[in-house]
C-alpha positions as CSV (number, residue, x, y, z in Angstrom):
1,M,14.0,-5.7,-10.2
2,A,13.0,-3.2,-7.5
3,N,15.3,-3.4,-4.4
4,G,14.0,-3.7,-0.7
5,T,14.3,0.1,-0.1
6,T,12.3,1.0,-3.5
7,D,9.5,-1.5,-2.5
8,K,9.0,0.0,1.0
9,M,8.8,3.5,-0.7
10,K,6.0,2.4,-3.0
11,S,4.7,0.3,-0.2
12,A,4.0,4.0,2.0
13,A,2.8,5.6,-1.1
14,N,0.2,3.2,-1.7
15,K,-0.9,2.9,2.1
16,A,-1.3,6.6,1.9
17,K,-3.4,6.8,-1.2
18,G,-5.3,4.1,-0.1
19,A,-6.1,5.6,3.6
20,T,-7.0,8.7,1.7
21,K,-9.3,6.9,-1.0
22,E,-11.0,5.0,2.0
23,A,-11.5,8.3,4.1
24,A,-13.2,9.8,1.1
25,G,-15.3,7.0,0.5
26,K,-16.6,6.8,3.9
27,A,-17.3,10.6,3.8
28,A,-19.1,10.1,0.4
29,D,-20.8,7.0,1.5
30,N,-19.0,5.5,-1.7
31,K,-18.6,1.9,-1.2
32,K,-16.6,1.2,-4.3
33,M,-14.1,4.0,-3.2
34,Q,-13.8,2.5,0.3
35,A,-13.2,-0.9,-1.5
36,D,-10.6,0.6,-3.4
37,G,-9.0,2.3,-0.6
38,K,-8.5,-0.8,1.1
39,K,-7.1,-2.6,-1.9
40,D,-4.6,0.0,-2.3
41,K,-3.6,-0.4,1.4
42,L,-3.5,-4.3,1.2
43,K,-1.3,-3.6,-1.9
44,G,0.9,-1.5,0.1
45,K,1.4,-4.0,2.7
46,A,2.4,-6.8,0.3
47,Q,5.1,-4.4,-1.1
48,E,6.4,-3.7,2.4
49,M,6.7,-7.5,3.1
50,E,8.1,-8.1,-0.3
51,G,10.9,-5.2,0.5
52,E,11.5,-6.6,3.9
53,A,12.3,-10.1,2.2
54,K,14.5,-8.5,-0.3
55,E,16.4,-7.0,2.2
56,R,16.8,-9.9,4.5
57,M,18.0,-12.0,1.5
58,K,20.6,-9.3,0.9
59,D,22.0,-9.6,4.2
């Protein structure tokens, strides 16, 4: 199981990937790419919350 810091690093990567996909999808008028980007950003947010929870439990 990943620790809180690892989850937060994965979170940042997924949020950045999602923002890039979403921006590229908007530029290309590609709705699927935009939706994929939003999904990646949500996944990143969930990982961030999981990491924070793990850190609180550790304290």
